[in-house]
C-alpha positions in Angstrom: 103.6 -45.3 291.9 103.2 -48.7 288.9 105.6 -50.5 291.2 103.6 -49.4 294.7 100.3 -50.8 293.0 101.4 -53.9 292.0 102.7 -55.1 295.4 99.8 -53.7 297.1 97.6 -55.9 294.0 99.6 -58.6 295.3 98.9 -58.4 298.6 95.1 -58.4 297.7 95.3 -61.3 295.7 97.2 -63.7 298.7 94.9 -62.5 300.6 91.9 -64.0 299.3 93.2 -67.1 297.9 93.0 -70.5 300.2 95.5 -69.6 303.2 95.8 -66.6 302.2 96.7 -65.0 305.3 99.7 -67.0 305.4 101.4 -65.8 302.3 100.0 -62.1 302.8 102.0 -62.4 306.0 104.9 -63.9 303.5 104.7 -61.1 301.5 105.0 -58.4 303.9 107.5 -60.4 305.6 109.4 -60.2 302.1 109.3 -56.3 302.6 112.0 -54.2 303.3 110.1 -51.6 306.1 109.8 -48.9 306.3 110.6 -48.8 302.6 107.8 -47.2 300.9 109.7 -44.6 299.4 112.2 -47.1 297.5 109.5 -48.4 294.8 109.2 -44.5 294.2 111.6 -43.9 291.1 111.8 -39.9 291.2 115.4 -38.8 291.6 116.9 -35.8 290.8 115.6 -32.4 289.0 117.3 -30.8 286.3 116.7 -26.8 286.4 118.8 -25.9 283.5 116.9 -28.5 280.6 113.5 -29.2 282.6 114.3 -32.7 282.8 113.6 -35.5 285.9 116.5 -37.8 286.7 114.6 -40.8 288.0 115.9 -44.1 288.9 116.0 -46.0 285.5 114.2 -43.6 283.3 114.5 -39.5 282.1 111.8 -37.8 281.2 109.9 -34.2 282.0 106.0 -33.3 283.6 103.7 -31.0 281.2 100.8 -29.2 282.9 97.6 -28.5 280.7 94.9 -26.9 281.0 92.3 -29.3 280.3 89.8 -28.9 277.9 85.9 -28.7 278.4 85.3 -29.6 274.2 87.7 -29.6 271.1 87.2 -29.5 267.0 88.9 -30.9 264.1 91.7 -28.6 264.4 92.7 -30.3 267.5 91.5 -33.6 266.6 94.2 -33.4 263.6 97.2 -32.0 265.2 96.9 -34.1 268.5 97.0 -37.2 266.1 99.3 -35.7 263.6 101.7 -35.4 266.9 101.0 -39.6 268.0 101.8 -40.6 264.2 104.9 -38.3 263.3 106.1 -36.6 265.9 106.9 -38.5 268.7 109.3 -41.5 269.1 108.2 -44.8 268.5 108.0 -47.5 271.3 108.1 -45.1 273.5 104.1 -44.6 275.9 103.4 -41.1 276.8 100.8 -40.7 279.4 97.5 -38.1 280.0 96.7 -37.9 283.4 93.6 -36.0 284.3 93.7 -35.7 288.1 90.6 -34.6 290.5 91.7 -33.2 294.0 89.0 -31.9 296.3 92.1 -29.5 298.0 90.7 -26.0 296.4 90.7 -24.5 299.9 93.6 -21.3 298.7 91.7 -21.4 295.6 88.4 -20.9 297.5 89.8 -18.3 299.8 91.7 -16.4 296.6 88.0 -16.6 294.9 85.8 -15.6 297.9 88.5 -12.5 298.8 87.1 -10.8 295.6 83.4 -11.5 296.1 82.5 -10.9 299.8 79.2 -10.0 301.4 78.5 -6.0 302.8 76.8 -4.6 305.6 75.5 -5.5 309.1 74.9 -9.6 308.2 78.4 -9.7 306.3 80.4 -11.9 308.8 77.1 -14.1 308.8 76.3 -14.2 305.1 80.6 -14.7 304.1 80.9 -17.6 306.3 77.5 -19.2 304.8 79.0 -18.8 301.2 82.3 -20.4 302.2 80.3 -23.5 304.0 78.2 -23.4 300.5 81.3 -24.6 298.7 83.2 -26.2 300.7 80.4 -28.8 301.5 80.4 -29.1 297.7 83.6 -30.1 297.7 83.1 -32.5 301.2 80.4 -33.9 299.4 78.6 -32.8 296.9 76.2 -29.1 296.2 73.6 -29.1 297.3 71.0 -28.7 294.1 67.7 -29.0 293.4 68.4 -31.7 291.1 70.1 -34.4 293.1 73.0 -34.8 290.6 76.0 -35.6 292.5 77.9 -32.5 291.7 81.0 -32.2 293.6 83.5 -28.9 293.1 86.8 -30.4 292.3 90.3 -29.2 290.8 91.1 -30.6 287.4 93.9 -30.7 286.3 96.0 -32.5 282.9 99.1 -34.0 283.4 101.4 -35.3 280.6 104.4 -37.1 281.3 107.1 -38.6 279.0 110.3 -40.9 279.9 112.7 -43.1 278.0 115.5 -45.7 279.8 118.5 -44.5 280.5 120.9 -46.2 283.0 122.6 -42.9 283.8 122.7 -39.3 283.0 124.4 -38.4 279.6 124.6 -35.2 276.9 122.5 -37.3 274.7 119.7 -38.5 276.5 119.0 -35.3 277.9 119.5 -33.7 274.6 117.2 -36.7 273.2 114.5 -35.3 275.8 114.6 -32.4 275.8 113.8 -32.1 272.2 110.9 -33.8 272.2 109.7 -31.5 275.2 110.2 -29.0 272.6 108.3 -30.7 270.1 105.4 -31.7 271.8 105.0 -28.4 273.6 105.1 -27.0 270.2 102.1 -29.1 269.1 99.9 -28.6 272.0 100.8 -25.0 271.4 99.0 -25.2 267.6 95.8 -27.2 269.1 95.4 -24.4 271.9 96.6 -26.4 274.5 98.8 -24.3 277.0 101.1 -26.1 279.0 103.5 -25.6 281.6 106.6 -27.6 282.7 106.2 -29.3 286.3 109.6 -28.7 288.6 110.2 -30.9 291.4 108.0 -29.1 294.4 105.3 -29.6 291.5 105.6 -33.3 291.4 106.1 -34.1 295.0 102.8 -32.4 295.8 101.5 -33.7 293.1 102.5 -37.3 294.5 101.7 -36.1 298.1 98.7 -35.3 297.4 97.9 -38.8 295.6 99.9 -41.0 298.2 99.2 -39.2 301.2 95.5 -39.0 301.1 92.7 -37.4 303.6 89.7 -37.6 303.2 88.8 -34.4 305.3 90.9 -32.3 304.1 90.6 -29.2 302.3 93.7 -27.6 302.2 97.1 -29.2 300.6 100.0 -30.0 303.0 103.4 -27.7 302.3 106.2 -30.1 300.7 109.3 -28.8 300.4 112.1 -30.0 298.0 115.5 -29.3 299.3 118.7 -28.9 296.7 119.9 -31.5 297.9 116.7 -33.5 298.3 115.9 -37.0 296.4 112.6 -36.7 295.7 111.4 -39.8 296.4 112.0 -38.7 299.7 110.0 -36.2 300.0 106.6 -37.3 298.6 105.7 -40.2 301.3 104.5 -38.7 304.4 106.3 -40.4 307.6 103.5 -40.6 309.7 101.6 -42.8 307.4 99.9 -46.5 308.3 98.8 -48.7 305.3 96.3 -51.6 306.1 95.7 -53.6 302.7 92.1 -55.7 303.2 90.7 -57.5 300.8 88.3 -54.7 299.0 90.4 -51.9 299.9 93.8 -50.1 301.0 93.0 -47.8 304.4 95.4 -45.3 304.7 95.7 -43.8 308.3 97.6 -40.6 308.7 98.1 -38.5 312.0 97.9 -34.3 311.6 100.0 -32.0 313.9 97.4 -32.5 316.9 97.8 -36.0 317.2 94.5 -36.7 315.6 94.7 -40.0 312.9 92.4 -39.6 309.6 91.5 -43.0 307.8 90.8 -42.9 303.8 89.6 -46.3 301.8 91.8 -46.1 299.2 89.6 -48.5 296.2 90.2 -49.0 292.9 87.3 -48.6 290.3 86.6 -49.6 286.4 84.2 -48.7 284.5 82.9 -51.8 282.5 79.5 -50.4 281.1 78.3 -46.5 280.9 76.4 -45.3 283.6 72.8 -44.5 283.7 73.8 -41.0 284.2 76.2 -39.1 282.4 79.2 -36.8 283.8 82.8 -36.0 282.6 82.4 -39.1 280.3 79.5 -37.8 278.2 79.9 -38.9 274.9 83.7 -40.1 275.0 85.0 -41.8 272.6 
């Protein structure tokens, strides 16, 4: 993912420079189309150990429950984890992922909350539309705050460099996985190891973004499939522009949806605090 973003950033920088159009054309010509999947490192998943074997690394992915607060005990456990439990000079990454692909969750939740009576169908449609609008735009609240309905997930990723899969490397990473999960469990942060299906669905949803989509695409990973081949929709079109990247995708009916992908860096605290309120 990082390599893919670097390629797009280089193309954007070239476009802004004098004579940038010709420079960008040369950069595009140097790419080996259609090999968007080649920049993704994911390759194989070992079900026995729960580890991912990538192009040049071996690692794991954990899904954790996001916490809305913390206390001194949690802070102490996490600090001890970073200082004394994890190997040195090997980074561990925490990813808070926000997604509007909550259609399936809405269906399950609203199935337990249904109106009764003569106008039940009408009110059920109104209730469903209320929450769908909250995901597509925002809640229609009297305060006018930009509150949206999202599925927030916390992922923890870790990997070490390895030219090939060896028993020593697999044992080392598997041991780190056990230590990490044990420490997080002590901090009341419950985790679940993500498998190949979850990783492919996660990356697929991020790369093939549709701003009007509420239901995730079905991503199937076969027994002999390489993971990076399942992460990119074959119908995707990417247009690199000075201020954004335009992602175009066609659905099964043939209609094309275009979505802008942008990068925002928070340089100052916003006037109105939301998720990042009191962040340290």
